[in-house]
N, C-alpha and C positions, 0 to 999 in steps of 0.2 A: 652433800652442798648441790646448790645450782647454779650457775654461772651463765651469766647473760652474755652471749658472743654468737658468731658467726658459725655453722655448723662445717666449718673448712678444716683440711688436715692441718693449716697451717698454726690456727690457733690450739688444736689439739696438741700437735708438738711443740707450741711454746709454752702453753702449760703442762706438759709432762715434763719439760725440763728443769722447769722450776721446781715441782713436787720432787721431782729424780733426787733433786738436791737434799731436802728437806729429810726423807727417809728411803735411803737406798736398800737397805737392808730385808728383805722380803723373803717366803720361803712358800716352796710349792711341791705337790705328791708326785710320787714315782710308781712306777709297774709295780707289784707286789701276785706272788704268786697264793693259789688259794687252798686252802687247807681245812678240810671237812664244811667246806662250802661256807666259811667264813672270810671275809677279805681284809686282813689289817693294813694301815698305813705306818710305813715307816716315812718323816717329812724330813727331808735333808736340807740343812740351813744355807741356804745359796745369796750370791749377793747377784741380784735380776734389777731392774728398773721398772717404776708401776705402770701399768697394763691401761692401755686406750685404744678406742676403736671408735671410727667415727657412723660405723657399719656393722651390729653384727646378727649372726643367725642363732636360734635356739641352741644348736650342738655346739657351735663355737663359744657359747658363751658358759655352758652346764657341764660339756666334754660328753664322752662317747666310750661305753664298754663294750670293748669285742670277747666274746669267751672263744679261746678254742681247747679242747680236752681241758685240762685240770689249770690251765693257763688264764687268766684275763688279762688281756691288755688292753690299759687304760689311758683313752687318748683326754689328758684331762683340758678344760676348757678356761678361759679367760677368768673367771671366777678361783679358778683353782690358783692362777698365775699370780693372782692378785693377794692371796692369802696371806694377811698381816700386811697388809699394805694399801695401795688405792688403786680403782680402777674407775677408768673415766669411759664414759659413753655418751652416744648423742641424745638429745632426746626424740628428735625420729624417729629415730630406733625401737624406742620405747611407745612411743602411741601409733605404730605403724602393726607391733606384736604385742596385744596386751596381756596375752597369756605369758609373756618373757616377762614382762614387766611384774603382773602379781606375782609370778613363782622367785625373780628376784628380789622385789620388796621382804616379801616373807623371809626368805633365806637370812637378809641382813638382820630384818627384827630380831631371829630365833637365835642368830650367832653359830647355826650349824647347817651344814649341807648334806642331804641324804639323797643317795642316786633314787633316781623313779625311771620307769620305762618308758620308752619312747612310743608304744601305745598306751594311751590313755584309757584304753580297753582292758588291759592286761598287767600283771603286776611281774616283777623280779623274779626269775627262777631260784635264785639265792638272795642269801642274806649277805648284804656289804653294810659295814658299821658306820655309821656318822661321822663327819670329819668337823671338827672345830673350826669354826668358819670367823675370823675377824676381816672384816674387809670395809673401807671408809669409798663410798661410793661419792665420785662426781657427775653431775648432770650438765652437758654444753648445749645450749639451743638461743634461738630466736628468741624474739618476743613473741610470735605465733604458735611456735610448737612450745613453748613452758606455758603459755597461757592451755593451750589444749591439753597441755598434760595436768595441770592444775584441775583442769575441767574435770577430767577423767578422775582424778585422786584429787580430791579436795585437803587431804591431809599432808601432801606434799611441801607444800608450802609452810608448814606447822613443824613439821619435824624437818627441816633443812634448815642450814643457813645458807644465805644469798649473797651473790658479788657479781660485777659486771666488770665487763673486760672492755674499758674506757674505746672507743671507735676515734675519736677527735682528742688533739689538745688543743685549747686555746692560747693563740700568742699575742700577750700584751708588750711580751719585752724580750731584749737579746736573749735571757738567760732561759726563757721557755722556747725560745728559736733554737738554743744550742742543743737542748734535751732532744725536739724532735729531728735536728740532725745527727747526734749521735745514736737513736733509735735506728735511722735510716743507714746510717753504717754498720750498726750490727745486723740490721738484717743481710746485707750486704755481704758480711762475713760468712755469716751463717748459709747463707746458699751460695758461696764461693763464687762470687761476682768481683768483675773488676774493681777499680777505684774510680773514682767520681770525680772528675776535674773539677776545679773550685770554680771554676767560668760557667759551671753545666748547672750548676744550684737553682739560680732564678727561672730558668724554665724549668726544672722540675716541682719548684714552688707554685711554679704556673698553672701547671697541669692538677699539683695536689688541692689549689683553689677552686679550682673547676670541677674536682672531682666532690669536693666536700660541700660547695655552693655557700663557699663564707669567706671573705679574706679576712679574718680571724680566726678560722681554725684549719688546722692540717689535719691530713687523716693518719690513723696509727694502724690502718688495716695491713697485717704483714703479707697479704694475699693479695693487694692488690699494690701494695709499695714493691713487693718482690715481684710481678711482674710485668711492672712498669720498668725495672732496671732492667728483667731478662730480655724483654723485647730492644730496649737501647743498648742492651751488649752486642746487639747483632749488627751494628753500626758504630764500632770502634775507630777511635783514632790516637794513634801512638798509645795500643793497651789500656787506655782508658776512654769511659764512660762520659763525651763531651756534652754540649748546649746542644749540636747538629746531630748526635744519636738519640738526642730524647727528643726533638723535634720531628725529626726524622722516621720515629718509630711511630710518633702521635699520628702524624703527616698518615702514614700506610695504614693505621687502623681503621682510622675517618673515614678513606676510601673505602677500606673493605666495609665498613658498617654503612655506607652513606647510599645504597642505591635505593631502598626504600622511601628515603626522603626526598632524592632525587625524583621519583616517580609521582610524588604529592606535588612537587613543586612544579613537575611537566602539566600536571592535570589541569593546574591554574591558567598555567602560560598559554596550553591551548585549547582554552575557554570552558574546557569542561566543566570546572568547577568559578562560576562567576564569584569574580574580587577583583574590586576598583580599586587602582591604587594612584589617583588624579579624577581631576574633577572635584564637584560637589552636589551631594543629595540631603535631601531631607528625611526623615525619619530610614536611615541607611549606615550603618558603622561596622570598621573592621575592628574582630573582636582576635584573640588569640589564646587558643588551645592546645593542650597536650595528650598526645595520643602515646599510651603505656600498651605496648604487644608483648604479652609475656614472651612470645618468640624472639624476640629483637631487642638486641642490649643496649639500645639509644633512644631515648626520651624523642617523640617525633613533634615540630610544631606545625599546626594545620590553621593556616590561618580560616576567621569566619566570618562572614556577612550578616551580620545579628539588621532584622527590621522591625519596623514598628508603623503601624497605623493606628490613628485616635479618630473615635465616632462620637456621634450623640446616641445616649441608647441611657435608660433609665436606671441600669444596672449599678453603674459607676464602678466599676472595677476594673482590675487590669489582669487582660487573660494571658496566662502560659502556656502557649501552644506545644511546647515539649512536654511539660505535665500531663497535660491534657490527652497528650496522643502517645504519653507513656514510656515517653523517651527523655524524662527528667527526672534526674534523680532528690533524694531529700533535701541536700544541701542546695543544689540550686534553687530548689523550692523557696528555700528559707532565704536566699539573697532576694529574689520576688518579693517578699513580705518586707525584708527590710527595706528594699527602693519603694513600695509603697508606704512603708509608716515614715519614711524619709520626707515624701513629696506631702503626705498628710500635715505634716508639720510645719515644713515652710511656705505652702500655700494656706496653710489655715483653715483647710477645711474638717469638721466636725463628725461629720456621720459618713460623708461617701463622694464621690469625685463625679461632677458635675458631665463626666464622658465616662468613656469607657475606650480602652486600648490592646490591643493584642501582641505580643512579643514572639517573636520565633528565629532561630539559630537555622539560619537559608542551607537548603541540601546537607540536612545531618540527617543521619539515617539509623544511629548509633546513639547508645546513650549519655547524654551527656547531664557532668555531675560537676559540682564543685560551684566555689563563689569567686572566682577569680575574673568573671566574667562582669560581674556586678557592676562594677563602674561605668561599663561602655554598655551596658542593658540601661542605666540610670540619664545617659546624653542622650541614646538614641529614642528614647520614649521624651523628654526634653526637647529632641528637637522635631517630635513628630506635632508636641504639645503647641508647641512655640510657632512652628512654622516655618523655623530656620535649618539652613543645611549645614550640614557637618563636611567637613573638607576629609574625602577620601585618601589623602595622602601621609593620615593619619590613625595609627593602629594604637588600640588600646587596651588595656590589662591593669587589673586591681579590684580589689573588693573593699566596701564601704560598709562602715555603720550606720546607725540611724540618725545619728549627727552628723553625717556627711565627713567623716574620717575616712582618708583612704589606708586601708591595711593591707600587709605584704603578703604576696603571693609568692607559691614554690615554680623552681624551673624559669628563673625570668631570663637565663642566658639565653637557651634554647627559643623561646618567645619569640627575643629580640630579632637572633640571627633569622629565625624564619620567615618573619617580613621583610629584616634586610635582604635577601638574599631573592628573595621575590621582585622587589624593589632593583634590585641592580640586574635581574635578569630583562626588566620592561627596561629600563633605563632609568638610574639616579635624575631625578628633577631639582636635588637641593632643599626641598621643603618637606619633604618626606621622613616620618621617625615614627616613635613610637613613646606613648606617654606609659608611667610608671609608679608605683608606689615611691614615694623619699626613702622609707625604710628597706626598701631593697637595693640600695646603693652600693650596703656594704656587701651582696652577692654578685655584683656583677666581676665577671672574667670572660671578655667578650673575645671574639676570634679576632686575628690583626686585621684583616680584611674590612672588620666592623670598626675597629679602632681607627685605620687609617680615613676611612669615609667620614666619623665624626671629625678627625682633625683638620678636614680638607673642607669641612662646610657641606656636604653632599649628603649628608644623614644627621639626623638628631635625638636626644634620648631628653625627654621633659620630665623632670620626679615633680610629684605633686605629693602635698600634704594633706589638701581638702579635696573636695566635690568641685567649689567655686573656682580654684586654680585651674584645674581640669576644662571646665567650660570656655574661661577666658580665653585658654589655648584655642580651643576646638570653634568656639565662637566668633573669635574677635572681639566680643564685646564681655563686660560684667554680668554678673546675674542680676548685681541690684546697685541702681545709681541714679542722684538725686535728678540729674540733671543731663548726662548724655544716655543716649538709647541701652536699653537692658532687658536681657531676657524676661523677667519678670514679668514687665510691662507686658511686653508679645503673648506670655503666657496668658495673662488677664485678659488681653483683648481676645486672644482666640476660645477663652473658656467663654465667655459673654457671648461670643458668634456663636458656639456649639450650642449654646442654651438659650437661646436669640432662636437658633434655626430649629431646636427641639420644641420650644413652645408653640412655632408657628405651623409647624408640621404637626402636631397635635389638633394646637385649632385649627387646620384645613382636615383632618381626618373626622373630630367630631364633625364639621359641618356637612361632609360626604356621609357621614352615617347618616346624618338626617335625611340628606335628600333620597340616600336607597331606600332607606326605612317610610318614607312618606309615598314613594314610588310603588314598593311592595303592598305597604295597607293602606 
């Protein structure tokens, strides 16, 4: 059986305890003496739980033979201890040790275990009879490891039953909330932790929502819940875990992990990375990017300045400098192509643009991927075409489709907080804020400092469903209107100017070419 779950000890233990109740009677081989070079087994029926190991070496799994005079000391492996029962292993063990997996698969299919020499170039000096084997194998692994194992051995999905350990529970009513609370209490009792005070539950739920990234989803991960309560138990009050316990432990955790994030903010504040949070600029916008270091536990937000220039050219194309410099990933390129398709549609161009444009992430020296900046890229492109300035007090995140709908993106809380703390360090102007997709509202679980600033109207969050809503917030004028000034009018006027300039330049070069030609010949 394959079970999709994280390869943490907590998952192995919980699955182990459930299976232990189903079939607790297993038998295992014992040491026996050698007579006439033939070793015979006598199996003793004993009560022992099923066997699990998140990582196992070859000898640990298949056992060791140690010959001493006329006696052979048999050190059984996990496969022997699990004979007649269940063996639980991690997928990571099997994909890292292919010889182990190939032999284990063959043993289980043949239902017999044969002792082999540890040296593949030599055989055993004695004959040892094979052992009847009846083992049910359960493999636990995450998406990546199970996928790798399936690539190594495509038959595994056909031969196995498949199950998933639910990582989250959807909360839509009090009954589902009660189930989650009972699960938390079960983990608390299982790990022998103090009781949770009834007033502490809101703080725990807030941290759980922050972890899951969705206010309608609460995590079931026993490792995360167990660690959360263990750390909070260091700050007990009257032998109970209180709201202050959860708050204080989370505060200390943030302090431990926040150094790198502070260094990113210092670079911007000290002017080493240019990000403007006041004033207006044409062809420049603040976007929000997430950096995920494999060596760091947090997702880090790094504000980026995206710039765009428009110029007359016969190519009529949008040049993605990140892609041309091989710093842009495939998904980012897809976002640029969607922007182009959207503009071709709303501006009603059939063939190509009468202008060319270049878009770049300024001061970006690593690969950029994802489409969460496509809304910001579209707005900065429209700013450059229409020759209209963008308010630098606003940061923008979100992806778009070809019809101008704004789609949800990930890590919304980290992105908002990254821009907020930068603005706070420079001084809040009451006009600063972030434009986000409306579909991301359910994912909001912001830090208290951000919430208080929004309540006091010192910082804003605007949620939008379409590109047109975002354009009106940024430029303070509608995209199209029959009577009032609008962006479409400015765009058409600028395109006419670019086209007129290109034709005049073309005429000038034709005359110049004739003059040069006549002088030479």
